C-alpha positions in Angstrom: -85.4 4.7 141.0 -86.6 2.2 138.4 -90.1 2.8 137.1 -92.1 -0.4 137.2 -95.5 -0.8 135.6 -98.4 -2.8 137.0 -101.5 -4.2 135.3 -103.8 -4.6 138.3 -104.2 -3.4 141.9 -103.0 -6.8 143.1 -99.9 -6.6 141.0 -99.3 -3.0 142.1 -99.6 -3.8 145.8 -97.4 -6.8 145.5 -94.5 -4.6 144.2 -94.4 -2.2 147.1 -92.3 -2.8 150.2 -94.1 -3.3 153.5 -95.5 -1.5 155.3 -96.9 0.0 152.1 -97.4 3.7 151.8 -99.6 4.7 148.8 -100.5 8.2 147.8 -103.7 8.7 145.8 -104.0 11.7 143.5 -107.3 11.0 141.9 -110.5 13.2 141.5 -112.3 13.7 144.8 -115.5 11.8 145.5 -116.5 8.4 144.2 -113.2 7.9 142.3 -111.3 7.9 145.6 -113.8 5.4 147.1 -113.4 3.1 144.1 -109.6 3.3 144.2 -109.5 2.6 147.9 -111.8 -0.4 147.5 -109.7 -1.8 144.7 -106.4 -1.3 146.6 -107.5 -2.3 150.1 -108.3 -5.8 149.0 -104.6 -6.3 148.6 -103.3 -4.4 151.6 -102.2 -5.7 155.0 -102.5 -4.5 158.6 -100.3 -1.5 159.1 -100.3 -0.4 155.5 -101.2 3.3 154.7 -103.3 5.0 152.1 -102.9 8.8 151.7 -105.5 10.8 149.8 -103.8 13.8 148.3 -106.9 15.0 146.4 -107.9 17.9 148.7 -111.1 16.0 149.6 -114.0 17.3 151.7 -112.7 16.4 155.2 -115.9 14.6 156.4 -115.2 12.0 153.6 -111.7 11.6 155.0 -113.2 10.8 158.4 -115.5 8.2 156.9 -112.8 6.6 154.9 -110.5 6.5 157.9 -113.2 4.7 160.0 -113.9 2.2 157.2 -110.2 1.3 156.7 -109.6 1.1 160.4 -111.9 -1.9 160.5 -109.3 -3.6 158.2 -106.4 -2.2 160.3 -105.2 -0.1 157.3 -104.2 3.4 158.2 -105.5 6.4 156.3 -104.5 10.0 156.0 -105.8 13.0 154.1 -103.1 15.3 152.8 -103.7 18.8 151.5 -101.3 19.7 148.7 -100.5 23.1 147.4 -98.0 24.6 145.0 -99.3 24.3 141.4 -96.6 24.3 138.7 -94.1 25.9 141.1 -94.7 23.1 143.5 -94.2 20.5 140.8 -90.8 22.0 140.1 -89.6 22.9 143.6 -91.7 20.9 145.9 -95.2 21.4 147.2 -96.5 22.4 150.6 -97.9 19.2 152.2 -100.6 19.3 154.9 -101.1 15.7 156.3 -103.8 14.8 158.8 -104.4 11.4 160.3 -103.0 9.0 162.9 -99.6 10.2 164.3 -98.3 6.7 163.7 -99.0 7.1 160.0 -97.4 10.5 159.9 -94.3 9.1 161.5 -94.1 6.6 158.6 -94.1 9.2 155.9 -92.3 12.1 157.7 -88.9 11.3 156.3 -90.3 11.1 152.7 -92.5 14.2 152.8 -89.9 16.4 154.4 -87.5 15.6 151.6 -90.0 16.2 148.7 -91.7 19.3 150.1 -90.9 22.9 149.3 -88.5 24.6 151.7 -89.3 27.9 153.4 -86.4 30.2 153.0 -83.8 28.1 154.7 -83.3 24.9 152.7 -83.5 22.8 155.9 -87.1 24.0 156.9 -89.7 21.8 155.0 -93.1 23.2 154.2 -94.9 20.4 155.9 -95.6 19.1 159.4 -98.2 17.0 161.2 -101.5 18.9 161.1 -103.4 16.6 163.6 -106.0 13.9 163.4 -107.9 12.8 160.3 -109.5 15.7 158.5 -107.1 18.4 159.9 -104.8 18.4 156.8 -107.7 19.0 154.5 -109.1 21.7 156.9 -105.7 23.4 156.9 -105.7 23.3 153.1 -109.2 24.8 153.0 -108.1 27.7 155.2 -105.0 28.1 153.1 -107.2 28.4 150.0 -109.4 31.0 151.7 -106.4 33.1 152.6 -104.9 32.7 149.1 -108.2 33.6 147.3 -108.8 36.6 149.6 -105.3 37.8 148.9 -105.9 37.6 145.2 -109.2 39.4 145.4 -107.7 42.2 147.5 -104.9 42.5 145.0 -107.3 42.9 142.1 -109.6 45.3 143.9 -106.6 47.6 144.5 -105.9 47.9 140.8 
């Protein structure tokens, strides 16, 4: 794929095939709101913004409601994998409208990690808005508990 630069949100949005599917990977909180505000001015009905920043799920619900007024879809997607995920694919936990998931499912199943069998992607529809981030939160709790148990056993 060619890499094409942009110098503004308008220019960026104009270069993406419709319906647009945009993944945000910015710091949680106000930076997400500012990025959504800048992009949403240049998006159309049926476009999709996906926040992959492991945001607090009530913020995902609020953003989804705000964007729904513009008929722009919104998903929150927990992402896990660290450097191993960067090399071999992450685990992706999307939550939001099923229609939005159906738009990205072919993409995220290709880029996600595979569980044992190369045909089984480490992703799937988690449910309505907020659920992907909730699943990620539970994942982190299990992971950190596992780490603590390991260190206590030494």
